[in-house]
Residue frames relative to the residue before (quaternion, step in Angstrom):
aa qw qx qy qz dx dy dz
M 1.0000 0.0000 0.0000 0.0000 0.00 0.00 0.00
A 0.5518 -0.6440 0.4418 0.2924 3.56 -1.07 0.87
T 0.2566 -0.7661 0.5759 0.1250 3.50 -1.23 0.70
L 0.6619 -0.5131 0.3689 0.4033 3.47 -1.26 0.33
K 0.6171 0.5627 -0.3307 0.4395 3.53 1.13 -0.81
E 0.6677 0.4980 -0.3124 0.4568 3.55 0.92 -0.67
I 0.6366 0.4869 -0.3327 0.4969 3.59 1.03 -0.71
A 0.6640 0.4975 -0.3258 0.4533 3.70 0.91 -0.85
Q 0.6160 0.5078 -0.3752 0.4712 3.71 1.04 -0.61
Q 0.7095 0.4656 -0.2800 0.4487 3.59 0.78 -0.94
A 0.6961 0.4518 -0.2771 0.4843 3.63 1.10 -0.60
G 0.3745 -0.7463 0.4723 0.2824 3.52 1.23 -0.39
V 0.5791 0.5266 -0.3933 0.4823 3.60 1.07 0.71
S 0.6631 -0.5212 0.3782 0.3816 3.60 -1.33 0.07
L 0.6323 -0.5229 0.3999 0.4084 3.52 -1.29 0.49
S 0.6686 0.5204 -0.3156 0.4272 3.66 0.82 -0.84
T 0.6217 0.5375 -0.3389 0.4580 3.61 1.07 -0.83
V 0.6614 0.4763 -0.3151 0.4862 3.64 0.91 -0.84
S 0.6423 0.5183 -0.3409 0.4502 3.64 0.83 -0.76
R 0.6985 0.4660 -0.2909 0.4586 3.63 0.81 -0.90
V 0.6533 0.5097 -0.3400 0.4448 3.58 1.01 -0.80
L 0.6826 0.4981 -0.2826 0.4539 3.61 0.82 -1.02
N 0.7213 0.4090 -0.2277 0.5105 3.58 1.10 -0.59
D 0.4442 -0.7289 0.4302 0.2940 3.58 1.29 0.47
D 0.1654 0.7755 -0.5796 0.1881 3.70 0.72 0.94
P 0.3493 -0.7913 0.4688 0.1792 3.61 -0.43 1.34
S 0.6593 0.5560 -0.3236 0.3893 3.58 1.19 -0.42
I 0.6539 0.5492 -0.3246 0.4068 3.53 1.24 -0.23
S 0.2431 -0.7869 0.5621 0.0751 3.48 -0.94 1.02
V 0.1830 0.7643 -0.6033 0.1359 3.58 -0.52 1.14
K 0.6230 -0.5375 0.4106 0.3930 3.57 -1.31 0.45
A 0.6128 -0.5690 0.4228 0.3491 3.57 -1.13 0.76
E 0.6772 0.5051 -0.3078 0.4377 3.61 0.93 -0.73
T 0.6176 0.5341 -0.3174 0.4822 3.49 1.22 -0.74
R 0.6573 0.5136 -0.3063 0.4587 3.59 0.92 -0.94
H 0.6726 0.5031 -0.3006 0.4518 3.50 1.00 -0.87
A 0.5930 0.5805 -0.3305 0.4496 3.53 1.11 -0.72
I 0.6366 0.5699 -0.2775 0.4393 3.46 0.95 -1.24
F 0.7058 0.4743 -0.2440 0.4663 3.54 0.76 -1.20
E 0.6645 0.5380 -0.2945 0.4269 3.58 1.03 -0.88
I 0.6424 0.5380 -0.2692 0.4747 3.47 1.22 -0.81
A 0.6418 0.5277 -0.2618 0.4910 3.50 1.13 -1.09
E 0.6635 0.4929 -0.3023 0.4747 3.55 0.96 -0.69
K 0.6977 0.4769 -0.2735 0.4593 3.52 0.91 -0.84
L 0.6609 0.4865 -0.2475 0.5151 3.58 1.40 -0.44
Q 0.3363 -0.7439 0.4666 0.3404 3.46 1.60 -0.33
Y 0.3005 0.7702 -0.5166 0.2227 3.65 0.82 0.69
R 0.0406 -0.7872 0.6147 0.0278 3.57 -1.01 0.86
T 0.5271 -0.6268 0.4821 0.3113 3.49 -1.04 0.86
T 0.6752 -0.5022 0.3876 0.3764 3.54 -1.37 0.50
R 0.6624 0.5058 -0.2999 0.4641 3.49 0.94 -0.96
S 0.6932 0.4585 -0.3271 0.4498 3.67 0.76 -0.78
R 0.6147 0.5345 -0.3706 0.4461 3.60 1.09 -0.71
K 0.6998 0.4691 -0.2988 0.4483 3.56 0.95 -0.84
E 0.6181 0.5062 -0.3787 0.4672 3.55 1.02 -0.57
T 0.6496 0.5211 -0.3328 0.4425 3.69 0.91 -0.86
Q 0.6733 0.5066 -0.2941 0.4512 3.58 0.94 -0.96
A 0.7294 0.4381 -0.2622 0.4553 3.58 1.04 -0.73
T 0.5752 0.5724 -0.3771 0.4464 3.54 1.18 -0.01
S 0.1637 0.7825 -0.5851 0.1359 3.55 -0.59 1.13
Y 0.2433 0.7945 -0.5204 0.1968 3.60 1.05 0.75
Q 0.2261 -0.7130 0.6474 0.1461 3.49 -1.41 0.50
F 0.0665 -0.8083 0.5850 -0.0048 3.64 -0.41 1.29
L 0.2285 -0.7432 0.6166 0.1234 3.37 -1.32 0.61
A 0.1247 -0.7779 0.6115 0.0737 3.63 -0.73 0.99
R 0.0824 -0.8119 0.5777 -0.0167 3.51 -0.60 1.31
F 0.1340 -0.8248 0.5458 0.0622 3.52 -0.53 1.16
G 0.3930 -0.7701 0.4624 0.1966 3.55 -0.72 1.11
Y 0.6864 0.4047 -0.2513 0.5495 3.62 1.06 0.66
P 0.6133 -0.5544 0.4164 0.3782 3.63 -1.16 0.43
E 0.5776 -0.5828 0.4150 0.3931 3.66 -1.02 0.64
A 0.6114 0.5857 -0.3727 0.3797 3.66 0.97 -0.53
V 0.4781 0.6420 -0.4267 0.4210 3.64 1.29 -0.27
E 0.6360 0.5512 -0.3361 0.4227 3.66 0.89 -0.77
I 0.5755 0.5658 -0.3867 0.4462 3.65 1.10 -0.49
N 0.7556 0.4138 -0.2060 0.4642 3.66 0.90 -1.00
D 0.7945 0.2152 -0.0867 0.5612 3.49 1.26 -0.66
P 0.2707 -0.8041 0.5110 0.1380 3.53 -0.04 1.30
Y 0.4736 0.6773 -0.4171 0.3782 3.69 1.26 -0.30
Y 0.7158 0.3993 -0.2422 0.5191 3.64 0.84 -0.86
L 0.5966 0.5216 -0.3850 0.4730 3.71 1.09 -0.54
S 0.6535 0.4983 -0.3385 0.4583 3.60 0.91 -0.74
I 0.6142 0.5232 -0.3750 0.4566 3.67 0.90 -0.79
R 0.6936 0.4689 -0.3051 0.4539 3.59 0.80 -0.96
Y 0.6217 0.5068 -0.3782 0.4623 3.71 1.01 -0.53
G 0.6375 0.5138 -0.3460 0.4581 3.66 0.99 -0.68
I 0.6270 0.5247 -0.3475 0.4591 3.60 1.06 -0.71
E 0.6976 0.4753 -0.2761 0.4596 3.60 0.87 -0.93
L 0.6240 0.5531 -0.3358 0.4381 3.52 1.00 -0.79
Q 0.7217 0.4789 -0.2380 0.4396 3.51 0.85 -0.98
C 0.6250 0.5218 -0.3311 0.4770 3.55 1.23 -0.79
K 0.6081 0.5424 -0.3316 0.4754 3.59 1.11 -0.79
K 0.6682 0.5043 -0.3188 0.4444 3.63 0.85 -0.91
L 0.7728 0.3757 -0.1944 0.4732 3.51 0.91 -0.87
N 0.4270 -0.7484 0.3998 0.3127 3.54 1.43 0.19
I 0.3051 0.7379 -0.4869 0.3541 3.46 1.13 1.17
Q 0.3294 -0.7128 0.5781 0.2217 3.60 -0.88 0.84
L 0.1389 -0.8060 0.5750 -0.0195 3.50 -0.96 1.18
T 0.1285 -0.7447 0.6535 0.0433 3.42 -1.03 1.04
R 0.1776 -0.7889 0.5789 0.1043 3.70 -0.96 0.75
Q 0.0380 -0.7667 0.6408 0.0032 3.62 -1.15 0.77
Y 0.1441 -0.7910 0.5919 0.0571 3.59 -0.67 1.01
D 0.8028 0.0930 -0.1179 0.5771 3.60 -1.20 0.82
A 0.2008 0.9110 -0.3449 0.1040 3.55 1.12 0.74
F 0.4161 0.7802 -0.4137 0.2168 3.49 1.28 -0.39
E 0.7249 0.3836 -0.2665 0.5063 3.70 0.99 -0.58
Q 0.6285 0.5379 -0.3542 0.4361 3.69 1.12 -0.12
P 0.4599 -0.7059 0.4672 0.2683 3.46 -0.87 1.08
V 0.4692 -0.6488 0.5158 0.3046 3.47 -1.40 0.33
A 0.4416 -0.7301 0.4521 0.2597 3.56 -0.52 1.15
D 0.5740 -0.5620 0.4795 0.3531 3.50 -1.32 0.47
G 0.7465 0.4264 -0.2753 0.4303 3.56 -1.13 0.57
I 0.5180 0.6448 -0.4004 0.3945 3.56 1.33 -0.04
D 0.3373 -0.7739 0.5085 0.1695 3.51 -0.74 1.07
G 0.7933 -0.0832 0.1229 0.5904 3.55 1.03 -0.75
V 0.3014 -0.7623 0.5597 0.1219 3.49 -1.31 0.57
I 0.1591 -0.7669 0.6118 0.1104 3.54 -1.10 0.79
L 0.1343 -0.8438 0.5185 0.0333 3.57 -0.25 1.19
V 0.1132 -0.8275 0.5500 -0.0021 3.52 -0.44 1.27
G 0.8691 0.1101 -0.0553 0.4790 3.55 -0.86 0.99
A 0.7551 0.3100 -0.2144 0.5365 3.56 1.10 0.48
R 0.4775 -0.6685 0.5018 0.2708 3.59 -1.30 0.43
P 0.5073 -0.6803 0.4205 0.3211 3.61 -0.81 0.74
E 0.6077 0.5756 -0.3400 0.4287 3.54 1.20 -0.61
N 0.6748 0.4895 -0.2779 0.4773 3.57 1.32 -0.43
D 0.6175 0.5561 -0.3086 0.4628 3.49 1.39 -0.09
D 0.2215 -0.8438 0.4644 0.1526 3.57 0.11 1.20
A 0.6313 0.5297 -0.3167 0.4697 3.59 1.10 -0.75
L 0.6258 0.5145 -0.3276 0.4862 3.52 1.06 -0.74
K 0.6680 0.5186 -0.3207 0.4266 3.61 0.82 -0.91
A 0.6355 0.5524 -0.3000 0.4482 3.43 1.13 -0.97
T 0.6893 0.4871 -0.2739 0.4610 3.53 0.94 -0.86
S 0.6064 0.5400 -0.3330 0.4793 3.60 1.14 -0.71
K 0.6409 0.5268 -0.3583 0.4283 3.63 0.96 -0.58
K 0.6605 0.5148 -0.3256 0.4391 3.51 1.01 -0.54
H 0.7566 -0.0711 0.0871 0.6442 3.58 1.19 -0.82
I 0.5442 -0.6061 0.4504 0.3656 3.53 -1.17 0.52
L 0.0590 -0.8132 0.5785 0.0238 3.52 -0.52 1.06
P 0.4306 -0.7147 0.4931 0.2462 3.61 -0.72 1.10
I 0.0533 -0.8053 0.5905 0.0006 3.49 -0.93 1.02
V 0.0331 -0.7577 0.6436 0.1027 3.56 -1.27 0.44
C 0.3007 -0.7484 0.5677 0.1650 3.53 -0.84 1.10
V 0.1154 -0.7711 0.6193 0.0925 3.58 -1.05 0.71
D 0.8267 0.1630 -0.1545 0.5159 3.57 -0.95 0.92
Y 0.7021 0.3500 -0.2343 0.5742 3.50 1.25 0.46
Q 0.2860 -0.7477 0.5767 0.1631 3.56 -0.84 0.94
H 0.0426 0.7989 -0.5938 0.0856 3.58 -0.85 1.14
N 0.4622 -0.7154 0.4788 0.2127 3.47 -1.02 0.94
E 0.7357 0.4525 -0.2168 0.4550 3.56 1.11 -0.63
F 0.7788 0.2841 -0.1205 0.5461 3.59 1.19 -0.49
D 0.6046 -0.5165 0.4345 0.4230 3.56 -1.20 0.33
C 0.0299 0.8209 -0.5698 0.0246 3.64 -1.01 0.76
V 0.1192 -0.7412 0.6522 0.1055 3.48 -1.22 0.59
Y 0.1427 0.8130 -0.5417 0.1590 3.50 -0.79 1.12
T 0.3439 -0.6909 0.5665 0.2889 3.54 -1.31 0.07
D 0.4450 -0.7206 0.4477 0.2869 3.48 -0.79 0.96
L 0.1679 -0.8451 0.5002 0.0857 3.54 0.06 1.30
A 0.5419 0.5867 -0.3836 0.4637 3.58 1.24 -0.34
R 0.6912 0.4812 -0.2926 0.4529 3.45 0.78 -0.90
I 0.5877 0.5580 -0.3412 0.4763 3.63 1.23 -0.64
C 0.6705 0.4974 -0.3077 0.4564 3.55 0.94 -0.79
Q 0.6202 0.5154 -0.3304 0.4905 3.57 1.12 -0.72
H 0.6760 0.5111 -0.3150 0.4273 3.51 0.90 -0.77
A 0.6280 0.5313 -0.3092 0.4771 3.56 1.16 -0.81
I 0.6806 0.4615 -0.3213 0.4696 3.64 0.86 -0.82
D 0.6218 0.5427 -0.3366 0.4533 3.58 0.98 -0.71
Y 0.6415 0.4973 -0.3291 0.4826 3.57 0.99 -0.82
F 0.6916 0.4791 -0.3256 0.4315 3.64 0.76 -0.91
M 0.6257 0.5539 -0.3163 0.4491 3.50 1.08 -0.70
Q 0.6260 0.5112 -0.3144 0.4979 3.57 1.11 -0.88
Q 0.6881 0.4585 -0.3001 0.4756 3.73 1.08 -0.51
G 0.6406 -0.5677 0.3059 0.4169 3.53 1.33 0.25
H 0.5119 0.6484 -0.4481 0.3415 3.72 1.11 0.04
Q 0.1550 -0.7873 0.5947 0.0490 3.58 -0.91 0.91
R 0.7384 0.2330 -0.2158 0.5948 3.59 1.23 0.19
I 0.0408 0.8190 -0.5690 0.0609 3.61 -0.51 1.09
G 0.2315 -0.7952 0.5517 0.0984 3.52 -1.00 0.90
F 0.2857 -0.7375 0.5923 0.1537 3.54 -1.39 0.24
I 0.0300 -0.7637 0.6432 0.0465 3.55 -1.07 0.82
G 0.0862 0.8382 -0.5168 0.1512 3.52 -0.43 1.29
G 0.3435 -0.7072 0.5703 0.2380 3.58 -1.27 -0.47
Q 0.2356 -0.7377 0.6092 0.1707 3.47 -1.39 -0.08
D 0.5403 -0.6571 0.4062 0.3336 3.60 -1.09 0.52
A 0.7820 -0.3579 0.2633 0.4371 3.57 -1.29 0.05
G 0.7042 0.4842 -0.2360 0.4626 3.44 1.11 -0.85
K 0.4415 -0.7186 0.4122 0.3446 3.61 1.43 0.15
T 0.3513 0.7270 -0.5224 0.2742 3.68 1.04 0.54
I 0.4337 -0.6785 0.5069 0.3075 3.63 -0.84 0.79
D 0.5055 -0.6884 0.4587 0.2454 3.37 -0.98 1.10
V 0.5917 -0.5971 0.4199 0.3420 3.57 -1.05 0.75
R 0.6404 0.5244 -0.3338 0.4511 3.53 1.03 -0.90
E 0.6589 0.5150 -0.3215 0.4442 3.63 0.86 -0.71
S 0.7094 0.4415 -0.2852 0.4696 3.59 0.83 -0.97
A 0.6384 0.5114 -0.3465 0.4591 3.66 1.07 -0.66
F 0.6231 0.5509 -0.3170 0.4557 3.52 1.04 -0.97
L 0.6943 0.4637 -0.2961 0.4640 3.68 0.84 -0.96
E 0.6882 0.4760 -0.3287 0.4379 3.59 0.73 -0.84
Y 0.7206 0.4243 -0.3006 0.4587 3.61 0.73 -0.79
G 0.6116 0.5809 -0.3124 0.4370 3.54 1.16 -0.72
R 0.6493 0.5093 -0.2887 0.4855 3.50 1.08 -0.82
S 0.6461 0.5170 -0.3237 0.4588 3.54 1.08 -0.78
R 0.7380 0.3684 -0.2491 0.5075 3.54 1.10 -0.56
K 0.4247 -0.7646 0.3998 0.2741 3.54 1.45 0.34
V 0.5674 0.5675 -0.4164 0.4273 3.56 0.89 1.06
V 0.6936 0.3638 -0.2509 0.5689 3.60 1.40 0.13
N 0.0492 0.7638 -0.6430 -0.0251 3.45 -1.21 0.64
A 0.7099 -0.5111 0.2979 0.3822 3.64 -1.12 0.68
G 0.6560 0.5597 -0.3083 0.4016 3.58 1.01 -0.77
D 0.6674 0.4650 -0.2925 0.5028 3.60 1.37 -0.38
I 0.5874 0.5410 -0.4099 0.4407 3.62 1.03 0.43
Y 0.1186 -0.7698 0.6270 0.0167 3.46 -0.96 1.19
R 0.0753 -0.8310 0.5506 -0.0262 3.52 -0.86 1.06
G 0.1116 0.7621 -0.6362 0.0458 3.58 -0.77 0.85
D 0.6792 -0.3932 0.3235 0.5286 3.56 -0.59 -1.21
F 0.6477 -0.5696 0.3530 0.3625 3.65 -1.21 -0.11
S 0.4916 0.6539 -0.4287 0.3833 3.57 1.23 0.60
S 0.6462 -0.5146 0.4057 0.3911 3.52 -1.43 0.35
A 0.6161 0.5641 -0.3277 0.4415 3.54 1.06 -0.85
S 0.6308 0.5144 -0.3291 0.4787 3.63 1.05 -0.81
G 0.6385 0.5060 -0.3332 0.4746 3.62 0.88 -0.95
Y 0.6427 0.4962 -0.3599 0.4597 3.75 0.75 -0.75
R 0.6688 0.4861 -0.3202 0.4626 3.57 0.72 -0.95
L 0.6946 0.4980 -0.2957 0.4268 3.62 0.69 -0.88
A 0.6365 0.5245 -0.3074 0.4747 3.52 1.11 -0.77
K 0.6504 0.4862 -0.3452 0.4705 3.59 0.95 -0.65
E 0.6515 0.4675 -0.3637 0.4740 3.60 1.01 -0.70
M 0.6164 0.5478 -0.3599 0.4364 3.69 1.01 -0.65
L 0.6785 0.5160 -0.2962 0.4308 3.59 0.86 -0.86
E 0.6186 0.5343 -0.3197 0.4792 3.58 1.20 -0.41
E 0.7380 0.3458 -0.2325 0.5307 3.61 1.16 -0.11
D 0.6413 -0.4705 0.4243 0.4328 3.45 -1.41 0.04
H 0.0376 0.8551 -0.5099 0.0858 3.70 -0.31 1.03
P 0.6452 -0.5200 0.4242 0.3652 3.50 -1.45 0.43
K 0.4339 -0.6679 0.5421 0.2680 3.59 -1.33 0.34
A 0.7556 0.2941 -0.1727 0.5592 3.61 1.23 0.12
F 0.0426 -0.8387 0.5420 -0.0323 3.49 -0.78 0.99
L 0.1672 -0.7013 0.6656 0.1928 3.58 -1.13 0.55
V 0.1904 -0.7739 0.6004 0.0665 3.63 -0.91 1.09
A 0.5450 -0.7029 0.3702 0.2682 3.48 -0.86 1.12
S 0.7943 0.0122 0.0175 0.6072 3.65 1.23 -0.58
D 0.6237 -0.5309 0.4337 0.3755 3.48 -1.31 0.47
S 0.6065 0.5690 -0.3695 0.4147 3.52 0.98 -0.83
I 0.6739 0.4907 -0.2861 0.4724 3.60 0.87 -1.00
A 0.6496 0.5760 -0.2899 0.4028 3.49 1.04 -1.01
I 0.6010 0.5316 -0.3513 0.4825 3.63 1.15 -0.77
G 0.6459 0.4756 -0.3594 0.4769 3.67 0.79 -0.55
V 0.6658 0.5002 -0.3210 0.4511 3.62 0.85 -0.90
L 0.6172 0.5432 -0.3519 0.4474 3.63 1.00 -0.63
R 0.6325 0.5475 -0.3112 0.4509 3.58 1.04 -0.86
A 0.6956 0.4534 -0.2931 0.4740 3.53 0.92 -1.02
L 0.6305 0.5296 -0.3606 0.4382 3.65 0.94 -0.61
H 0.6372 0.5226 -0.3133 0.4719 3.59 1.02 -0.89
E 0.6601 0.5015 -0.3313 0.4505 3.62 0.82 -0.86
S 0.7175 0.4219 -0.2459 0.4968 3.61 1.12 -0.65
N 0.4831 -0.6975 0.4255 0.3147 3.60 1.27 0.22
V 0.3346 0.7426 -0.4952 0.3022 3.51 1.10 0.65
R 0.2856 -0.7730 0.5270 0.2078 3.69 -0.55 0.89
I 0.1146 -0.7840 0.6096 0.0246 3.55 -1.01 0.97
P 0.5886 -0.2572 -0.7657 0.0347 1.60 -1.57 2.00
E 0.3768 0.7489 -0.5027 0.2108 3.64 1.19 0.02
D 0.7724 0.3212 -0.2429 0.4911 3.79 0.81 -0.79
I 0.7917 0.0777 -0.0018 0.6059 3.49 1.13 -0.91
S 0.1615 -0.7426 0.6369 0.1297 3.64 -0.82 0.87
M 0.0651 -0.8122 0.5794 -0.0207 3.49 -1.19 0.74
I 0.0527 -0.7371 0.6716 0.0535 3.63 -1.04 0.82
S 0.1835 -0.7777 0.5950 0.0866 3.41 -1.10 0.83
I 0.3507 -0.7380 0.5261 0.2357 3.66 -1.18 -0.16
N 0.6537 0.5009 -0.4279 0.3724 3.58 -0.95 0.88
D 0.1225 -0.8015 0.5681 0.1407 3.61 0.69 -1.11
I 0.1474 0.7729 -0.6047 0.1236 3.63 0.71 0.94
P 0.7460 -0.4579 0.2654 0.4043 3.63 -1.25 0.53
T 0.6947 0.5064 -0.2528 0.4438 3.53 0.97 -1.05
A 0.4937 0.6752 -0.4251 0.3459 3.68 1.23 -0.37
R 0.6484 0.5039 -0.3445 0.4550 3.64 0.99 -0.51
F 0.7499 0.4478 -0.2057 0.4415 3.67 1.14 -0.65
T 0.4692 0.6492 -0.4829 0.3539 3.54 1.27 0.11
F 0.2937 -0.7504 0.5472 0.2261 3.62 -1.15 0.06
P 0.4285 -0.3969 -0.7668 0.2662 1.40 -0.96 2.41
P 0.6378 -0.5004 0.4109 0.4171 3.57 -1.38 0.27
L 0.5411 -0.6756 0.4361 0.2462 3.46 -1.11 1.03
S 0.2841 -0.6471 0.6786 0.2003 3.53 -1.12 0.80
T 0.1345 0.8062 -0.5448 0.1875 3.45 -0.62 1.17
F 0.4403 -0.6563 0.5265 0.3133 3.63 -1.21 0.48
R 0.3161 -0.7606 0.5382 0.1786 3.45 -0.81 1.02
L 0.1429 -0.7784 0.6087 0.0564 3.53 -0.75 1.18
E 0.3346 -0.7462 0.5471 0.1786 3.54 -0.89 1.05
S 0.0469 -0.8610 0.5062 -0.0136 3.48 0.59 1.33
E 0.6267 0.5393 -0.3648 0.4282 3.58 1.01 -0.58
L 0.6025 0.5467 -0.3194 0.4859 3.47 1.19 -0.88
M 0.5982 0.5340 -0.3958 0.4476 3.75 0.92 -0.74
G 0.6754 0.4833 -0.3267 0.4511 3.70 0.71 -0.94
I 0.6838 0.5057 -0.3255 0.4132 3.60 0.94 -0.77
Q 0.6901 0.4821 -0.2601 0.4730 3.43 1.10 -0.86
A 0.5694 0.5653 -0.3860 0.4552 3.55 1.23 -0.37
V 0.6256 0.5133 -0.3339 0.4833 3.58 1.05 -0.65
N 0.6539 0.5125 -0.3080 0.4636 3.59 0.91 -0.92
L 0.6763 0.4711 -0.3332 0.4579 3.62 0.78 -0.87
L 0.6456 0.5110 -0.3365 0.4570 3.64 0.96 -0.75
S 0.6546 0.4760 -0.3240 0.4898 3.64 0.90 -0.84
D 0.6659 0.4790 -0.3378 0.4615 3.68 0.76 -0.67
Q 0.6505 0.4934 -0.3450 0.4630 3.64 0.92 -0.76
I 0.6765 0.4546 -0.3335 0.4738 3.68 0.81 -0.64
R 0.6935 0.4936 -0.3068 0.4257 3.56 0.84 -0.96
D 0.7559 0.3835 -0.2133 0.4858 3.64 0.96 -0.82
E 0.3596 -0.7442 0.4751 0.3018 3.56 1.35 -0.21
R 0.2457 0.8037 -0.4982 0.2134 3.48 1.16 0.81
R 0.1633 -0.8085 0.5621 0.0612 3.50 -1.10 0.89
I 0.5438 0.5632 -0.3897 0.4850 3.49 1.41 -0.13
P 0.3896 -0.7441 0.4888 0.2357 3.68 -0.76 0.90
L 0.2045 -0.7624 0.6012 0.1242 3.56 -0.96 0.73
C 0.1405 -0.7548 0.6345 0.0891 3.54 -1.15 0.61
M 0.1437 -0.7961 0.5878 -0.0070 3.49 -0.95 1.19
T 0.1412 -0.8089 0.5697 0.0330 3.57 -0.60 1.15
I 0.1847 -0.7916 0.5755 0.0900 3.54 -0.56 1.20
P 0.3936 -0.7584 0.4642 0.2332 3.60 -0.61 0.96
A 0.3179 -0.7323 0.5795 0.1639 3.47 -1.34 0.44
T 0.1668 -0.7738 0.5998 0.1166 3.68 -1.02 0.55
L 0.4016 -0.6889 0.5667 0.2072 3.43 -1.09 1.07
K 0.1824 -0.7703 0.6084 0.0567 3.66 -0.87 1.18
H 0.2024 -0.7998 0.5503 0.1280 3.56 -0.25 1.17
R 0.0728 0.7927 -0.6036 0.0451 3.56 -0.72 1.02
G 0.8399 -0.3255 0.1519 0.4068 3.56 -0.96 -0.80
T 0.6306 0.5671 -0.3429 0.4040 3.56 1.24 -0.10
T 0.6959 0.3259 -0.2566 0.5863 3.59 1.32 0.15
């Protein structure tokens, strides 16, 4: 294992300087390049501080990630794939054992689980989870859903919808449409309901300009074809990039110019969004960070025996590209 002395020798600084930099001593003043060099050498030599070694060694939690959808959903929607990756990444970093269950509401919660990360589902709809919680208090963190009784990590989708409507209005649009989806339980998506409520208040949205299918590109293609056969808005918010890819294809096949004839903003910013034609203007969701912070919240909740629920909102950023 690397020592502070080895790092100090390679960095050309004193032993005490290395120690204070690696332990985040706020009173030390060193040049940015020196600090960077110390961390770079420490990483190369795989050095860990005493505190981090103790924290890693002490961590022996067993977490369960329960996904309220089939695993195949991740193929069509990288948003959920990225959340799972963030969960796995942080569990590995903190030496936490992780078990995964998909479409999990009928599956029992195994003994020995210290906490549950619930993705894309509500705890009150999970009968197996409720039965387990009756036996003993089971720490829970909800991801992608805001809850008043449990820790949660989510992106404020309602605020995103308001931002999109405000943007389109600033561009002169007085009629704005929505193309979205709903889950297998036929629950109205929060993006749709927030879009309709705020849009009505601004007098630029009506229910007839909302098109709903599922969250696949094929659904986006079909809905766009239906929309083009009717009198339609010249600006649309699309619920996800996956849907938007299908919409783009339908518009291209109908020789619709983008953004001259129809402007479009999507949500998610998946990797392929930059390579569509034209590139998608879309809200970037930090979905991997949502997974990471869910693990952190659950760890803190267990370690500190905290019973007051915390809610963490991860901000989104509008990436302007070729569809606006």
